[in-house]
N, C-alpha and C positions, 0 to 999 in steps of 0.2 A: 572183643568180647571175653569174659572170664567164665570159668566154672567157679561158683562161689559156694563154699562148704560152710554151713552155719550149725553150730553145735550147742548142746544145752545139757543140763544136769538130767540124770536118770530119773524117769517120772514126770518130766516136764514137756515131754516131746509133744503131746496133744495140745498144750498151751501154745508152744512155739508154732507149731502147725496153724493154729487159728491166727496168730499174729502175720505170719508170712501170707496167709490167705487174705486177710485184711489189708495188707500192703499191695495186694495185686498179683502176687506170685503164683496163684493158682493152687490147686490141690497137690500136696506133696506127701511123700511117704518118708518116714525116718529110717535111715540105715545106721545102726550102731549109735544112735543118739545124734546123728547129724542130718541135715537137709541139704540137698544140692539143687541150686538154681543157676541159670545163666544170667549175666549181666555185665554192665560197664561201670565206670567209676563212679556214676551217680548212683547205681545200685549198691556198690560197696559203701558209699557215704550214707545211703537210706537205711541199710540195714543196721550199721554201726550207730546211727543216730537214733533210731525209732524202736528197734527191738528191745523189750523190757526183759525178757527171760532167756535170751541167748548169751552165751558164755564167750564165745570167740566168732569172729567172722574171718574165714580163711579164703585164700585163693588155692583153689585145688590144682596143683601142677602135674602131678603123674600118680599113677597106680600100676603096681607090678608085683609079682611074686618073688620072694626071696627067702631061700633056706640056709644061705651061707653069706659071708661077708663079700665074696667076689660079685655075686649077683646083687647084693645091696649097692656096692660100689657102681657097678655098671648101671643100674637102674637110675641112680641119682646123677650119674654123669651124663645120661642121655637127655637130660632136661637142658633146654636152652637158657642157661642161667644168665647170659649176657643181655637177654631181652627184659630181665627183671632186676639185675644188680648192676650198679655203677661200680667203678674201680675201687672206690673209697668205702664201699658198704661195709657196716659193722654187722657181721653175720653171727647170728645166735641160733645155735641148733639144738632143740630139745627132742627128746624121744619118748616113746611109750611102747610097750610090748605086752600082749596079751595072747596066751595060748600059741606060742611061736618058738621056732628054734633059735632064733635070734633074740637073746633076752637080756644081754648085758647092755645096760642103756648108755653108759659112758663110752663103750666100744661102738655102739650104733651112731652115736653123736660124732665120734672122731672120724669113723670111716666116711659118714656123710659129708662133713665138712671138707675132708681132704678131696672127695670127689667133686665138690662144688668149686674148690679153689683150682684144681687140675683142668676141670672144664673152662673156667675163666682164663686161665693161663694159656691153655691151648687156643683159645679163640682170640685172645688180644695180645699174646706174646709177652705179658708182663710176667714178672717173677716176684714182684713185691705188691702186697696188697695192704695198705696201712690201716684199714678198718677205721677211719676216724670220722666217717661220714654218718648218714642216717642209719637207724637200725632195722635190719630185716630179720624177723624171727621166722626160722624155718622148723617145722614140725615133721618129725618122721615117725609115723603112727603104724605100727604092725600089728595086724589082728589075723590069727590063723596063718601065718606066714605070708599075708598079703599086705605089702607096703603101700601107704598113702603118704604122698609128699605134698606138703602145704605150706602156705605162708601167711602168717598172721598179719591182718590189716590194722589190727587195733592196738597191738603192743599188750599192755597189761589187760588182764581179764575185765570184760564189760561190766562186772558187777561193781567195778570201782567207778562210781559216778563223779566223784570229784569233790563231794562236800564232807565226806566222813574221814576225818584225819586221826581220831581216836575211837576206840571200841570200849564196849563193857566186857564183862567176864565172859559171856557166852553169846557173841555176835552172831546174827543172822545175815547171810549175803543178800544184797539187794535184789539179785535175780530171784532167789528162792522166795522173798518176801512178795515180789510181784507175782509169782506163780500162785502164791496161796491168794493174793487179792483177786487175780483174774479167775480163781475158781471159787471166789465168793460172790455174794450179791451186793458188794458195796456200790454206792452211788455218791455223786457230788452233792445231790439234793438231800441226803439222809444223814442223820448223826452217825459218827464213826468213832469207835473206842477200841484201845488196846491197853488193857489193864496189867500188863507185864511188858512194858515198852522197852526195857533195856536201854540201848543207846538210840532208840526212836526210829529204827529202819523201817518198820512196817507203816508207821503213822506217816513219817516223811515221804515214803515211796507212794503211799495212797494219796497223799496231798498233790504230789507232783503229777500224778495220773489225773486227778480230778481237775487240775489246773491246765492240763494239756502241755506239762513242761516235759519235753522229749528227754530219755534217759541219758542221751550222750550230749546234751546241750553244754555242760559245764567242764568237759574234759577233752584231752588231747588224744591224738590217734597216731600212730606210726605212719599211716599212709600218707598224712598231710606232708610228710618230709620226703617223700620218695620222689625220685627223679622223673619217673614217667606218670605220675598222677597228676590229672587235671585239677587244679585248685579252683577252678570255675564250677566244677561239679559239686564240690563240697560247699561252696558259697551258696549256691542254688538251694541245696537241701538245708542247710543252716538257716537261711532266711525263711525257707517253708516252716521249719520247726518254730521259729521265733513269732511268725504271723499267726500260728495256731494257739499260742499261749493265751490262757485266759486268767490271767492274775487278778483280774478284778472280781471274779466270781467269789461269793461268800461260802464258806463251809464251815461245818461243826465237827471238826476233827480233833480228838483229844487222846493223849497218851498219858499213862500213870504208872508209877513204880514206887516200891517202898524204899529204894537206894537213892539218897540225895545225890550221890555222885553221878548215877546214871541220868537223874534230871538234869544235872548240869551239862552232860554231854548232849543230851537231846536239844536243849536250847542252843548250844554251840552249833550243832549240825544244822538245826532249823535256820539259823542265821545265815550259815555258809551255803544253804541250799535255796536261799532268797525266799524263805517262808515265815520270817519273823512277822508276828500279827496275823498269821494266817492259821497257825495250829497252836495248840496249848499243851503243855506238859505239867502234870501235878505230882506232887509227892503224896502218895496214897496207898495204904495197905488195901489189898484185894478184899479183905473183910469189909471194907467201907465202899467198895465198888458197887454202886446202884446209880447208873446214869439217869438222867432224866429224859423225858421225851419218848417217843414211840416210833417204831418203824426203823430202828437203828441197826447198824451191823458191827459185830465185834470180830475181829481177827487178831489172834494173839498166838504168842510163843511162850507158854509158861515153862517153868524149870522142869527138867526131866529127872532130876536126882542124880546128875553126873557131876557136870562143872559147877553147878549152883545147887546147893542144898544136898542132903543125903535123900536117898529114894522115899524113905518114911515121910520126911518132912515135906518134900516135894508133893507127895500124895495128899497130905494134909491140906496144903495150899490149894490144890486143884479141887478138892471136895469143898472147901469154902467158896471157890469161884463158882462150883456148880450150884450150891445152895443159893447164892445170890443171883445166879442166872434165871433160876426158876421165878424169882420174883419180878423179873422183867417182862413187860407186855410187849409182845409183838417185835421182839429183837431176834436176829439171827446171830449165830456164832460159828466161827470157823477157827478150829484149834488145831496146831500142829504139835504133836507129841511123840516121842519114841517109847512110852510106856504102854505095854500091851493091856494093862489094867486101867488105862485111861477112863474108859466109859463106865467102869465099875466106880471108880472113884469120883468122878464127875456127877454121877447118879443119873445119868440119862444116856440112853443108847442113841448114837449118831444115825441120821436118816441116810448118811452115805459116807464111805471113807476112800481116800484117795492115796495111794502110798507115794511117799516123796523122800528125799534123802536130805538131811541137814548135817553138813561137815561129814558126809560119808556115813552117817548114822541112819539107818533105816527108820522112818517115822511114817505116821498116818496123818492126813489133814481130815480131822473129824468135823463133818458138815452138819450143822443144826439150822434147817431152815425156818423162815420166819413163823410159818404155822403149817401144819400137815395138810390142809386143805389147798394152799397156795401152789399154783404152777411153779416148780423149782426153775430158777434161772440164774444165770451168771452175770456179773457186772458187764455193762458195755465198755469197750476199750474207748480210750482217749478218742475225740471226734475224727482225728486224723484216720483212724481204722474203720470206724463205724461198724464194728464187729458184732454179730450175733451169733454166739457159739450155739451149736445144736445140743440137744438134750442129751445125747448118748455120751458126751465126754466126761 
């Protein structure tokens, strides 16, 4: 059994908490943006495959206090590295330090790797480690002088789903897009729109959720190449994910943008994600955004006046969007923005706000529910979760 540490972006903790609960891991409390569970190879594969908002899934190897490099070396050396790393392991050490006496990241990385190699050498009596094999990413995180040593099971961040190879000028990470979706009331049987779709991330992730396409379906993971990992565990998890897909389901999900190059990217990514013919992208100014139908959901990431447009122009665009939104009947809207004047420019006070971070920029998700008398609810997760979030989140 492993101790498995799963982290997420700041502000997303309660969303990831609901995902873990829905996957059967019980009620968990976040510690510095991470959740700790116990599990086996199948649990490692399950978390990497199914969690929409997790950034990384780690094996937790050790925790200890260290205020100098001797303590750091001893703590890392004390781990039974031979149980995890083969002789040809490609060892990549990353470090983070917050509010700690040890803060030089390159030095932390160097000391930690020397300790790992020393332990392997003492255990195996080898002096040469070619590092030509599978990659083992080691994370050394120091917070308030407490060190956590972790091993990254996924490799690259889990926001990389495998379908997006190019991005627009101000892309949103897939994990953040999913957090916004899971804090909205979108559903597979309702119209869905994004009038500032950029490279199509929000619409694509919404469609994949609606069709029960697990986030890890189309990507590789480091653990698949590890000596001690049971490949049949991953095979079972992947088979389960494929069995749960509902690609025949009809959905009405549309993204629009004023940039023709962005629309080209959207269509490319939809094709790579296996969604051609399932979602549409249109070249359209937000001034013309008046979707047909009733009871739909809008989730969108308009320009903030930083990477796209200047602040004054961005606010004018938001004002136009707000005027059109008032004309829609029975539509909800969930809009992420870093502009503190968003509600004023949109022309309507949000029913609720949720603090999130987009590329380390503090934002709010402004939540406009379908009507003031309706019981507020969030979307149901893909059927694999069967999640019913509580009203307090």
